N, C-alpha and C positions, 0 to 999 in steps of 0.2 A: 525608427517606426512607431507608432501607437496606434493598439485597435483598441478601440469601445466596444465596449457590451454594457448591460443593463447595469451591472452592479458593480463593475472596475475596469480600472483602465491599465490595461502591459503595457509595459516599454520595454527597448527591446534597447542595448548597451553594449558596447565593445568592451574590454577588460583594459585597458588605457583610458579612454572615455571614461569609465566610470571610478577607477585610481586616480582620475585628474578632480571631477567634481561627485568623489564620493558625499559627504554633505548634504549635498542636491537631492540625490537619487534617495538619501537616506528619509529628507523631509518629504519624498514624493510618498515611499513607504508607508511611512507613521500615517498619512493621509487616507491612507487603504490602497495604493495600489501595486500593485507586483511589477517589479522588473528580471527583467531576463535577463542574463549575463553570457555573450557569444566571446566567442575565443574563432575569427577567421570562417566566421558565420557559421559554427557550431554551438548549439544550444549547451553552454559549460553548467549552468547553475541558476536558480532561482530566487529572489528574495522577494518575501512573505511578509505582509505585516502579520504582529507578531499576537495570538492571541491567546491569553492567560487560559487553561482549562479550569475543568472546574475539581479538578483531583479523581484520584479512581476512586469505587465506588467497591468496597471490601464486603461479601454475602457470606450469613456462614450456610456453610455446606447443608444440605439437602437431610442427607444419610452421614456416619459416621459410621467405620468398619475399622476395626482390630489392626483385622490384618487383611492381605490380596486376596488372600481363599473365602473373605468374609462377605466380597461383593458375591453379587448372583449374577450366576450367567443366564445370556438370553437364550431361548432354546431351540436346541441344530435346524438347522436351515431344510427345510424338505423339500426336494425338488425330484420331477417325474423324470431325470435324467440321472444317468451315474456320472458325478463328477470326474472318473477317474479319464472316461470314454473320452469325452470333453475334453481333456488336457492330453489325450492321445492325439487327439485330431487336432488338436491346435499345432502341439511339434511338428507332425507331421508336415504342416504346411500345405501349402498347393501343389503335391506331388501328382 
C-alpha cells in the first residue's frame, strides 16, 4: 500500500518482503520515502531517511551559583483560600 502526501510517499511492507528486498526499500528511503514495517497487520517499525543534525548547541548559563542555597527562591504564593482546607476537602472526596 502506498499513500501519497505533498512531500513524501509512505510504503507499507511485511517483514518477509522487507527481508527479501531490503536493498530496494533502502534505495527508496534514500530517495526520501518512509517505509512502515508490518508484522501480521501490526505496524512495528518505520524506516525514515537519515537527517544529519546540526549538532547540539551549548550555551553559557545565565547566572552561576556556588551552592543550591545561593539560588533565589520565588516569592510565596498568595492565596485567598486556606491550602490545608482545600487538601482536606479533596481527601474527603464526594461524601
